[in-house]
NUZA-631815 format. One record per residue: residue in one letter; x, z, y of N, C-alpha, C, O, CB in turn. Coordinates in Angstrom, 3 decimals. Glycine has a CB too. Layout:
N
SITE   aa        n_X        n_Z        n_Y       ca_X       ca_Z       ca_Y        c_X        c_Z        c_Y        o_X        o_Z        o_Y       cb_X       cb_Z       cb_Y
SITE    a          X          Z          Y          X          Z          Y          X          Z          Y          X          Z          Y          X          Z          Y
...
% end
This chain:
139
SITE   aa        n_X        n_Z        n_Y       ca_X       ca_Z       ca_Y        c_X        c_Z        c_Y        o_X        o_Z        o_Y       cb_X       cb_Z       cb_Y
SITE    m    163.986     54.311    -87.864    164.678     53.786    -87.083    166.079     54.299    -86.551    166.133     55.526    -86.473    163.917     53.633    -86.291
SITE    s    167.001     53.754    -86.243    168.198     54.641    -86.132    168.291     54.385    -84.815    167.619     53.528    -84.242    169.525     54.371    -87.008
SITE    g    169.309     55.275    -84.162    169.639     55.686    -82.669    171.170     54.980    -82.527    171.769     54.494    -83.485    169.646     57.605    -82.400
SITE    g    171.620     55.015    -81.312    173.033     54.690    -80.919    173.336     55.323    -80.033    172.714     56.310    -79.642    173.359     53.503    -80.597
SITE    r    174.600     54.767    -79.423    175.160     55.656    -78.196    176.316     54.598    -77.776    176.656     53.686    -78.529    175.828     57.421    -78.671
SITE    v    176.791     54.776    -76.709    177.946     53.702    -76.004    179.288     54.387    -75.207    179.382     55.442    -74.579    177.097     52.735    -74.735
SITE    g    179.951     53.679    -75.407    181.341     54.316    -74.784    181.873     53.121    -74.290    181.774     52.008    -74.806    182.460     55.117    -75.862
SITE    v    182.668     53.551    -72.847    182.967     52.213    -72.072    184.445     52.773    -71.484    184.390     53.613    -70.586    181.627     51.715    -70.700
SITE    d    185.691     52.355    -71.940    186.886     52.532    -71.034    187.740     51.500    -70.694    187.782     50.566    -71.494    187.681     53.404    -71.510
SITE    l    188.672     51.414    -69.364    189.458     50.890    -69.221    190.930     51.272    -68.784    191.372     52.338    -68.353    188.942     50.308    -68.751
SITE    v    191.514     50.123    -69.021    193.125     50.712    -69.010    193.918     49.337    -68.460    194.223     48.235    -68.916    193.809     51.279    -70.864
SITE    p    194.073     50.120    -67.129    195.256     48.705    -66.180    196.480     48.622    -67.127    196.993     49.315    -68.005    196.093     49.277    -64.177
SITE    f    196.682     47.515    -66.560    198.465     47.071    -67.354    199.360     47.544    -67.085    200.339     47.587    -67.831    199.143     45.870    -67.226
SITE    g    199.298     48.160    -65.686    200.433     48.920    -64.849    201.054     50.228    -66.056    202.233     50.470    -66.316    199.569     49.746    -63.132
SITE    r    199.736     50.946    -66.659    199.824     52.117    -67.389    200.322     51.278    -68.638    201.394     51.778    -68.977    198.395     53.087    -67.511
SITE    v    200.076     50.461    -69.276    200.891     49.581    -70.273    202.419     49.418    -70.121    203.299     49.770    -70.907    200.354     48.209    -70.216
SITE    r    202.518     48.861    -69.041    204.020     48.500    -68.604    204.528     50.218    -68.078    205.748     50.263    -67.915    204.049     47.035    -67.029
SITE    e    204.047     51.129    -67.891    205.066     52.076    -67.604    205.362     52.831    -69.141    206.308     53.569    -69.413    204.511     53.169    -66.325
SITE    l    204.269     52.409    -70.021    204.744     52.856    -71.441    205.362     52.424    -72.273    205.485     52.965    -73.373    204.105     53.061    -72.078
SITE    l    206.048     51.033    -71.835    206.894     50.144    -72.434    208.464     50.112    -71.784    209.416     49.531    -72.305    206.177     48.788    -72.327
SITE    a    208.495     50.844    -70.579    209.183     50.843    -69.745    210.667     51.531    -70.025    210.517     52.749    -70.116    208.437     51.304    -68.843
SITE    p    212.024     51.143    -70.186    213.154     51.698    -70.771    212.879     53.091    -70.087    212.335     53.378    -69.020    214.642     50.905    -70.466
SITE    g    213.432     53.828    -71.051    213.217     55.664    -71.217    211.810     56.140    -71.269    211.565     57.310    -70.976    213.846     56.579    -69.838
SITE    a    211.095     55.514    -71.537    209.524     56.243    -71.411    209.038     56.599    -72.566    207.905     56.939    -72.906    208.378     55.373    -70.835
SITE    g    210.662     56.408    -73.502    209.986     57.778    -74.854    209.057     57.134    -76.137    208.733     55.955    -76.282    208.574     59.131    -73.934
SITE    p    208.855     57.860    -76.687    207.841     57.627    -77.752    206.519     57.500    -77.451    205.845     57.270    -78.455    207.859     58.562    -78.623
SITE    a    205.833     57.572    -76.320    204.746     57.959    -75.984    203.459     56.824    -76.947    202.434     57.196    -77.518    204.830     57.931    -74.264
SITE    l    204.042     55.350    -76.815    203.304     54.351    -77.112    203.230     54.701    -78.825    202.125     54.514    -79.335    203.985     52.870    -76.548
SITE    a    204.132     55.102    -79.559    204.413     55.478    -80.832    203.096     56.412    -81.470    202.396     56.363    -82.482    205.836     56.269    -80.767
SITE    r    203.190     57.198    -80.375    202.030     58.700    -80.980    200.589     57.928    -80.578    199.600     58.415    -81.126    202.231     60.751    -79.756
SITE    m    200.336     56.694    -79.617    199.094     56.284    -79.817    198.408     55.111    -80.738    197.280     54.984    -81.214    198.844     56.099    -78.747
SITE    l    199.656     54.271    -80.778    199.219     53.200    -81.878    199.747     53.402    -83.284    200.899     53.797    -83.467    199.692     51.786    -81.463
SITE    s    198.883     53.126    -84.317    199.835     53.149    -85.562    200.456     52.108    -85.975    199.999     51.040    -85.569    199.280     53.505    -86.632
SITE    e    201.488     52.064    -86.757    202.491     51.227    -87.037    201.823     49.558    -87.305    202.440     48.540    -86.995    203.280     51.919    -88.352
SITE    r    200.542     49.575    -87.898    199.763     48.481    -87.972    199.456     47.900    -86.728    199.760     46.731    -86.492    198.669     48.751    -88.619
SITE    e    198.876     48.623    -85.907    198.499     48.338    -84.676    199.375     47.717    -83.240    199.115     47.093    -82.211    198.018     49.455    -84.472
SITE    l    200.646     48.381    -83.975    202.177     48.111    -82.918    202.322     46.502    -83.509    202.494     45.622    -82.666    204.054     49.446    -83.410
SITE    r    202.272     46.237    -84.523    202.237     45.451    -85.281    201.663     43.895    -84.596    202.274     42.849    -84.379    201.526     46.113    -86.314
SITE    l    200.431     44.226    -84.410    199.375     43.183    -84.051    199.638     42.894    -82.391    199.192     41.917    -81.788    197.685     43.822    -84.406
SITE    c    200.468     43.977    -81.799    200.613     43.844    -80.600    202.147     43.578    -80.076    202.582     43.860    -78.960    200.013     44.941    -80.105
SITE    s    203.022     42.819    -81.418    204.224     42.303    -81.155    204.389     40.730    -81.195    204.134     40.089    -82.215    205.071     42.915    -82.035
SITE    a    204.747     40.260    -80.248    205.171     39.333    -79.939    206.674     38.533    -79.918    207.483     39.224    -79.299    204.732     39.503    -79.161
SITE    p    207.181     37.457    -80.347    208.577     37.270    -80.430    209.251     37.603    -78.897    210.312     38.200    -78.716    208.854     35.705    -80.961
SITE    a    208.541     37.172    -78.066    209.422     37.059    -76.690    209.474     38.624    -75.848    210.416     39.130    -75.238    208.584     35.758    -75.557
SITE    a    208.215     39.095    -76.059    207.547     40.754    -75.495    206.247     41.028    -75.762    205.371     40.191    -75.980    207.521     41.017    -73.879
SITE    p    206.093     42.554    -75.740    205.423     42.718    -76.476    203.830     42.652    -75.781    203.889     42.579    -74.554    205.942     43.801    -77.092
SITE    d    202.602     42.664    -76.267    201.748     42.423    -75.923    200.726     43.300    -75.062    199.951     44.107    -75.576    201.520     42.036    -76.773
SITE    v    200.812     43.053    -73.730    200.406     43.914    -72.716    199.088     44.319    -73.047    198.718     45.372    -73.565    200.483     43.327    -71.395
SITE    a    198.411     43.306    -72.665    196.661     42.776    -72.552    196.216     43.237    -74.589    195.073     43.484    -74.976    196.506     40.118    -71.994
SITE    g    197.187     43.227    -75.294    196.675     43.766    -76.132    196.577     45.215    -76.474    195.649     45.878    -76.937    197.037     43.235    -76.826
SITE    i    197.880     45.543    -76.090    197.913     46.908    -76.207    196.566     48.035    -74.983    195.775     48.968    -75.122    199.711     47.144    -75.842
SITE    a    197.083     47.102    -73.860    195.795     47.643    -73.253    194.181     48.151    -73.143    193.538     48.974    -72.492    195.792     47.188    -72.840
SITE    g    193.825     46.658    -74.686    192.597     46.853    -75.240    192.546     47.781    -75.731    191.785     48.700    -75.429    192.171     46.127    -75.947
SITE    r    193.611     47.769    -76.905    193.318     49.115    -78.136    193.154     50.301    -77.545    192.263     51.047    -77.948    194.553     49.458    -79.229
SITE    l    194.136     50.735    -76.306    193.851     52.066    -75.902    192.447     52.469    -75.194    191.880     53.545    -75.009    194.902     52.392    -75.034
SITE    a    192.104     50.940    -74.841    190.672     51.278    -73.757    189.544     51.366    -75.155    188.547     52.088    -75.176    190.138     49.545    -72.237
SITE    a    189.917     50.590    -76.101    188.978     50.788    -76.857    188.792     51.952    -77.886    187.734     52.325    -78.392    188.940     49.791    -77.346
SITE    k    190.088     52.457    -78.088    190.232     54.302    -78.734    189.655     55.187    -77.889    188.751     55.898    -78.328    191.869     55.019    -78.863
SITE    e    190.023     55.290    -76.682    189.284     56.211    -75.506    187.700     56.257    -75.391    186.965     57.225    -75.200    189.750     55.673    -74.070
SITE    a    187.330     54.585    -75.609    185.962     54.100    -75.611    184.845     54.808    -76.708    183.710     55.265    -76.572    186.100     52.569    -75.900
SITE    v    186.006     54.615    -78.144    185.533     55.424    -79.107    185.195     56.839    -79.322    184.138     57.251    -79.801    186.140     55.249    -79.768
SITE    f    186.575     57.815    -78.769    186.609     58.957    -78.607    185.028     59.463    -77.702    184.313     60.405    -78.043    188.037     59.165    -77.942
SITE    k    184.855     58.798    -76.845    183.925     58.958    -75.737    182.259     59.124    -76.952    181.277     59.864    -76.881    184.076     57.224    -74.386
SITE    l    182.631     58.129    -77.855    181.236     58.416    -78.762    180.860     59.982    -79.281    179.736     60.484    -79.308    181.387     57.508    -80.207
SITE    f    182.324     60.692    -79.744    182.136     61.502    -80.632    181.409     62.786    -79.688    181.026     63.811    -80.253    183.533     61.748    -81.444
SITE    r    181.294     62.629    -78.452    180.905     63.763    -77.319    181.534     65.023    -77.949    180.896     65.816    -78.640    179.095     63.999    -77.037
SITE    q    183.065     65.155    -77.600    183.302     66.368    -77.846    184.233     66.644    -76.813    185.188     65.881    -76.669    183.704     66.632    -79.165
SITE    s    184.057     67.852    -75.906    184.359     68.472    -74.897    185.611     68.997    -75.633    185.578     69.089    -76.860    183.278     69.405    -74.286
SITE    g    186.925     69.413    -74.802    187.471     70.098    -74.728    188.717     70.319    -76.047    189.384     71.307    -76.353    186.571     70.842    -74.400
SITE    q    188.649     68.618    -76.749    189.389     68.371    -77.546    190.096     67.145    -77.312    189.539     66.248    -76.679    188.824     68.464    -78.552
SITE    t    191.208     67.012    -77.734    192.143     65.689    -77.369    191.835     64.545    -78.290    191.289     64.870    -79.345    193.794     65.993    -77.524
SITE    l    192.072     63.294    -78.105    191.919     62.403    -78.713    192.981     61.709    -79.988    194.106     61.227    -79.853    191.674     61.782    -77.757
SITE    p    192.119     61.874    -81.274    192.939     61.808    -82.339    193.663     59.957    -82.342    193.124     59.003    -82.903    191.866     62.324    -83.797
SITE    w    194.741     59.927    -81.690    195.160     58.699    -81.192    195.354     57.857    -82.837    194.820     56.790    -83.142    196.716     58.914    -80.087
SITE    l    196.171     58.611    -83.627    196.161     57.860    -84.802    195.381     57.550    -85.784    195.618     56.687    -86.628    196.793     58.128    -85.279
SITE    g    194.070     58.489    -85.693    193.274     58.691    -85.954    191.892     57.329    -86.339    191.162     56.966    -87.261    193.315     59.575    -85.100
SITE    v    192.247     56.969    -84.803    191.048     55.719    -84.467    192.153     54.470    -84.467    193.113     54.570    -83.702    190.013     55.901    -82.598
SITE    e    192.046     53.481    -85.182    192.433     52.332    -85.529    191.994     51.145    -84.923    190.950     50.684    -85.385    192.244     52.272    -86.615
SITE    i    192.450     50.629    -84.143    191.341     48.994    -83.668    192.347     47.890    -84.114    193.416     47.570    -83.594    190.896     48.653    -81.486
SITE    l    191.731     47.405    -85.193    192.704     46.705    -86.154    191.536     45.117    -86.073    190.368     45.053    -85.689    192.967     47.773    -88.121
SITE    r    192.193     44.331    -86.453    191.187     42.765    -86.669    190.623     42.751    -88.002    191.138     43.362    -88.938    192.136     41.172    -86.579
SITE    d    189.326     41.900    -88.116    188.960     41.567    -88.945    189.752     39.900    -89.296    190.717     39.450    -88.679    187.587     41.822    -88.716
SITE    d    189.002     39.198    -90.469    189.587     38.077    -91.332    189.079     36.933    -90.078    189.453     35.765    -89.978    188.799     37.888    -93.221
SITE    g    188.432     37.433    -89.474    188.156     36.435    -87.800    188.568     36.470    -86.608    188.362     35.619    -85.744    187.048     36.442    -87.259
SITE    g    189.366     37.783    -86.477    190.338     38.104    -85.479    189.408     38.996    -84.685    189.784     39.356    -83.570    191.023     36.814    -84.663
SITE    w    188.129     39.422    -85.184    187.453     40.175    -84.129    188.121     41.563    -84.434    188.663     41.781    -85.518    185.720     40.142    -84.204
SITE    p    188.041     42.656    -83.243    188.438     44.118    -83.159    187.230     44.834    -84.800    186.065     44.594    -85.119    187.883     44.882    -81.028
SITE    v    188.150     45.588    -85.316    187.478     46.657    -85.728    187.839     48.153    -85.780    188.835     48.466    -85.128    187.227     46.348    -86.746
SITE    v    187.174     49.161    -86.467    187.281     50.335    -86.119    187.489     50.692    -87.200    186.725     50.380    -88.113    186.417     50.918    -85.456
SITE    r    188.612     51.469    -87.403    188.724     52.311    -88.562    189.645     53.763    -88.590    190.870     53.864    -88.526    189.257     51.385    -89.562
SITE    l    188.581     54.884    -88.711    188.786     56.359    -88.498    189.466     56.634    -89.632    189.312     55.945    -90.641    187.527     57.268    -88.314
SITE    s    190.315     57.706    -89.582    190.709     58.844    -90.540    190.695     60.082    -90.196    190.178     60.331    -89.107    191.859     58.749    -90.976
SITE    g    191.147     61.007    -90.857    191.475     62.264    -90.424    190.456     62.895    -89.212    189.373     62.419    -88.874    192.940     62.148    -89.966
SITE    r    190.803     63.529    -88.922    190.155     64.241    -87.783    189.374     63.352    -87.062    188.301     63.809    -86.669    191.099     64.880    -86.864
SITE    a    189.678     61.987    -86.735    188.739     61.613    -86.257    187.356     61.077    -86.777    186.340     61.055    -86.081    189.216     61.021    -85.711
SITE    a    187.457     60.498    -88.529    186.585     60.514    -89.265    185.630     61.787    -89.108    184.432     61.596    -88.901    187.153     60.324    -90.405
SITE    r    186.097     62.972    -89.195    185.234     64.128    -89.132    184.576     64.279    -88.042    183.437     64.745    -88.074    185.828     65.226    -89.319
SITE    l    185.013     64.012    -87.196    184.282     64.280    -85.559    183.408     63.090    -85.681    182.283     63.350    -85.252    185.456     64.190    -83.921
SITE    a    183.547     61.695    -86.178    182.189     60.772    -86.029    181.006     61.259    -86.959    179.861     61.131    -86.528    182.515     59.146    -86.462
SITE    r    181.231     61.856    -88.315    180.788     62.414    -89.335    179.868     63.730    -88.392    178.638     63.715    -88.345    182.124     62.810    -90.465
SITE    e    180.546     64.596    -87.831    179.580     65.434    -87.095    178.949     65.567    -85.744    178.449     66.584    -85.264    179.976     66.327    -87.173
SITE    a    179.077     64.078    -85.072    178.280     63.371    -83.952    177.036     62.643    -84.906    176.031     62.204    -84.347    179.369     62.108    -82.974
SITE    g    177.205     62.560    -86.388    176.111     61.756    -87.045    176.279     60.054    -86.795    175.380     59.218    -86.888    174.629     62.313    -86.388
SITE    i    177.679     59.827    -86.460    177.836     58.295    -86.561    178.144     57.628    -87.814    179.020     57.982    -88.603    178.839     57.882    -85.728
SITE    e    177.318     56.586    -87.946    177.122     56.032    -89.266    178.267     54.788    -89.291    179.023     54.581    -90.240    175.442     55.507    -89.492
SITE    g    178.229     54.000    -88.033    179.199     53.106    -87.814    179.768     52.685    -86.383    179.258     53.363    -85.492    178.751     52.091    -88.404
SITE    i    180.608     51.828    -85.971    181.067     51.762    -84.909    181.361     50.323    -84.569    181.920     49.825    -85.547    182.047     52.594    -84.863
SITE    d    181.230     49.497    -83.655    181.427     48.238    -82.939    181.757     48.303    -81.744    181.176     48.882    -80.826    180.457     47.488    -82.928
SITE    v    182.877     47.598    -81.732    183.817     47.504    -80.528    183.763     45.966    -79.916    183.668     44.979    -80.645    185.426     47.909    -81.021
SITE    s    183.837     45.906    -78.487    184.250     44.586    -78.138    185.223     44.855    -77.178    185.184     45.963    -76.642    183.165     43.659    -77.645
SITE    i    186.328     43.841    -76.767    187.208     44.522    -75.732    187.364     42.704    -74.720    187.013     41.572    -75.055    189.122     45.466    -76.686
SITE    a    187.931     43.148    -73.662    187.985     42.319    -72.772    189.683     42.376    -71.889    190.075     43.491    -71.544    186.641     42.668    -71.922
SITE    h    190.315     41.501    -71.675    191.295     41.806    -70.806    191.567     40.576    -69.805    191.346     39.400    -70.093    192.506     42.210    -71.605
SITE    d    191.927     40.900    -68.951    192.582     39.772    -67.528    193.263     40.907    -66.988    192.857     42.065    -67.089    191.290     38.877    -66.130
SITE    e    194.490     40.481    -66.312    194.885     40.819    -65.071    193.784     41.607    -64.133    192.735     41.016    -63.876    195.318     39.572    -64.475
SITE    p    193.963     42.668    -63.721    195.215     43.698    -64.192    194.762     44.583    -65.408    195.541     45.305    -66.030    195.684     44.816    -62.885
SITE    c    193.487     44.460    -65.671    193.521     45.643    -66.887    192.497     45.196    -68.052    191.797     44.189    -67.940    192.974     47.306    -66.251
SITE    a    192.479     46.011    -69.142    191.753     45.569    -70.170    190.271     46.635    -70.266    190.541     47.829    -70.137    192.804     45.589    -71.534
SITE    v    188.977     46.347    -70.449    187.981     47.022    -70.639    187.782     47.140    -72.031    188.324     46.229    -72.657    186.989     46.555    -69.985
SITE    a    187.108     48.067    -72.798    186.254     48.083    -73.936    185.174     48.751    -74.153    185.096     49.759    -73.452    186.794     48.340    -74.787
SITE    v    184.243     48.562    -74.910    183.008     48.754    -75.284    182.874     49.173    -76.686    183.079     48.296    -77.526    182.314     47.657    -75.025
SITE    a    182.458     50.775    -77.239    182.146     50.791    -78.043    180.621     51.194    -78.179    179.946     51.768    -77.325    182.980     51.271    -78.485
SITE    f    180.240     50.793    -79.370    179.013     51.109    -79.753    178.595     51.875    -81.243    178.730     51.277    -82.311    178.439     49.903    -79.634
SITE    a    178.062     53.302    -81.156    177.984     53.714    -82.182    176.788     53.426    -82.730    175.948     52.969    -81.956    178.283     54.793    -82.169
SITE    r    176.359     53.634    -84.337    174.755     53.615    -84.523    174.763     54.903    -85.220    175.563     55.322    -86.057    173.987     52.257    -85.456
SITE    t    173.947     55.333    -84.825    173.211     56.766    -85.758    172.552     56.724    -86.301    172.092     55.588    -86.415    172.672     57.728    -85.427
SITE    g    171.865     57.833    -87.145    170.835     57.339    -87.698    169.974     58.439    -87.731    169.288     58.800    -88.687    171.079     56.722    -88.902
SITE    s    170.086     59.141    -86.200    169.090     60.340    -86.335    167.308     59.854    -85.725    166.231     60.431    -85.877    169.876     61.779    -85.216
SITE    g    167.619     58.760    -85.124    166.816     58.077    -84.676    165.657     58.331    -83.655    164.666     57.734    -83.234    166.514     57.726    -85.553
SITE    q    166.504     59.920    -83.415    166.200     60.241    -81.980    166.898     59.936    -80.510    168.110     59.756    -80.394    166.179     61.432    -82.035
SITE    p    166.089     59.908    -79.552    167.238     59.078    -77.835    167.984     60.003    -78.074    167.813     61.017    -78.750    166.677     59.013    -75.750
SITE    q    169.322     59.431    -77.173    170.058     60.378    -76.901    169.589     61.040    -75.769    168.504     60.628    -75.358    171.250     59.998    -76.817
SITE    p    170.327     62.338    -74.890    169.662     63.056    -73.863    170.168     62.369    -73.102    171.143     61.736    -73.507    169.741     64.434    -73.637
SITE    l    169.706     62.182    -71.596    170.659     61.687    -70.558    171.286     62.446    -69.964    170.428     63.323    -70.064    170.230     61.045    -69.687
SITE    a    172.573     63.243    -69.030    173.110     64.000    -68.445    172.090     63.898    -67.515    171.488     62.862    -67.231    174.411     63.847    -68.197
SITE    p    171.898     65.078    -67.016    171.202     65.624    -65.529    171.957     64.987    -64.259    173.156     64.909    -63.988    171.354     67.448    -65.353
SITE    d    170.780     64.554    -63.571    171.526     63.785    -62.276    172.115     64.821    -61.487    171.569     65.924    -61.509    170.495     62.890    -61.253
SITE    p    173.005     64.670    -60.883    173.909     65.453    -60.264    173.438     65.965    -58.910    174.027     66.934    -58.431    175.110     64.736    -60.161
SITE    r    172.434     65.405    -58.253    171.974     65.318    -56.793    171.051     66.344    -56.770    170.440     66.602    -55.734    171.337     63.936    -56.297
% end
């Protein structure tokens, strides 16, 4: 029997518009790979919903690693598309190492977006067969 864990994140479209604003600098290029940027480009304007969805998915994936005190390896987590257009997760570098250390064998992701935000859910398949510990009740 294998286990799993879930990560969820939400990104407001306004956050993406701020990243795309003139004078915002190269922050988006440090968060999305060239392949991801190509997937989110359109002839008239950038795909704000697509960018927000990818950023939310990356953050949801990072939550699966359960690493406190670490920064998200933005370019090491890519949210690409398979032949059918479904989002797929590709890990490299430090992100791949963090996933291995967390016992993650595979990651599935689902993204939804509608003004004013995008939401992503990431599910990690783990081979531990052990239930994931629950956080203590803060009460």
